[in-house]
N, C-alpha and C positions, 0 to 999 in steps of 0.2 A: 437058248434059255428055255426053261420049261414054263408051262402056264402057271405053276404054283408060285414062282418067284416074281416079285414086282419088278417092273421095268424101270430103271433109273433114268431120269431125264439127262439129256446130253447138254453140257455147258461148253461154250467156246472158251478156250484159254487164250493166251497171248498168241498171236499169229492166226493161221487159218485152220489149224488142227483142232479137233474136238476130243474131249476126254470124258469118259464116263465117271461122274462124281456123285457121291451120295449126298442128298440134301438133308440136313439135319431136320428132325421133326420140330414143328413150331409148338411152343407150349400151349396147352389148352387154357384159354382165357374165358372166364365166366362172362356171360352177357351183362351189360350194364342196364339196370332197370330203374324205374322210379321207386321212391320210398314206399309207396302204397303196394306196388307189385312185390317188392322185397319183403315187406311185412306179411303179405298174404302167403308167399312161398315159405317164409320162416314158420308161420303158424301151421301150415300143412305138414312140414317136415318134423317140427318139434312139439306140436300140439300144445303150444302155449304162446303168450305174447313175448316178443323180444324185449330184453332189458335195454336200458340206455347205453350201457357199455358195449353190448352186442351190436346195436345200431351204429354207434360211433366207429366200432372196429370195421364194420362193413363199408361205411363212408370212407374211412381211411384206406381201406384196401381197394377202393375204386369200384365196388360192386353196385353202388347206388349213384345214379346220375345226379349231378348238381342241379338245383332248381334254377330256372332262368327267370329272374325278376328284373324289371326295369330299374335302373339306378335312380331315376328321378320320378317320384310318385306322381307329380303333376302330369308327366307324360302318359301315365296309365289313365288318369282321369280324362285327359283331353281326347284320348282315342275312344274311351267308352262313352263319352258324352260330347258329341260333336257340337251340339248347340251351345253348351257352356264354353267350349273352346273358341267358338266364333264370337261370343259375347265378350270373352276376355280380350280377344284381339281388337274388337271395336272399342272397348273401354279405354284403351291406351290412346285412341284418337279422339274420343268424346271428351275426356277429362280436360285437355288443354282448351278445347273450344268452350266448354262450360266455364272454366276459370276466366277466359277472356270475356265472356258475357257477364260474369260476376263483376269484373273490373269495370265494365261499362255501367253496371247498375250502381256502383259506388258514387258516380257523379250525378245520378238521377235523384230527384227529391224523395226523401223518406216520408216527410209530412209537409203539407202546405195548408195554411189557414189564413184567411183575410189578406191574401196577397203576399204572404210571407212563407217562404219554403226553406226547408232544412235538408241538407244532404250529409253524408258521413264526414265530409271535410269541414263542415261548419263548426264554429266554436260551441254552439249550443249542443251539438252531438257528442261533445267530449273529445273530439279529435281522433276518433277511432279509424278514420279513413286511411291514414298512413300505414297503420299496422295491418289492416285488412289488405291494402294494396301490396304490401311486402309479402304477406302470406300467399296471396293469389299468384303473384309473380313467381314465388318459389314453387307453387304447385305446377305452374306451366313449365318451369325449368325441369322439375323432377319428372314430369310426364314426357317431356321431349327426350330426356335421358332414357326413360323406360322404352320409348319407341326405338331409339338407336341401339341400346345395349341388349334389349330382350332378355334380361336377367331377372330372376325372381326378386333379388334384393332391390332392384330399381323399381319394380312394380309395387313392391310393398312400401317403399319410401314415398312414391308418388301418391299412393292411396292414403297413407298416414298424413302427409302434408295437406292433401285435398280435404280430408275429413276434418282437419283442424281448422280449416278456413270456413267450413259450413256452419 
């Protein structure tokens, strides 16, 4: 072979013999870039802003890399604000403890005068103690579910139930 001719790579065929085969050229694939890089390159080439249809055609052709966004927005907030993420984790454990203390406070006197005291379960208080006890037990149950499930809906439910008992 002369130096002007490219040398073809040898590929083994079935068995031990080798044969000289031409490798087909790979198609030229344009590099995948971000939307900003593609827009800057388009402006340099065409001296104008790209239209939406041109941009969508480039996305469809695979010239623009897809944006990587987290699926759950709360994940992005928790990574950018570690203090708030830590407080959120503590809140799920503080809520049942606070509801338990509130249940204890239902049995303590609300008012006392001249040796007479009234708590939430007294007839003079209008019998609100039973309803408040039910709401606080529901808050404890919802916060326990929030600790076990670790789902946003369970945290929201626990917060709503706890705020209705306050």
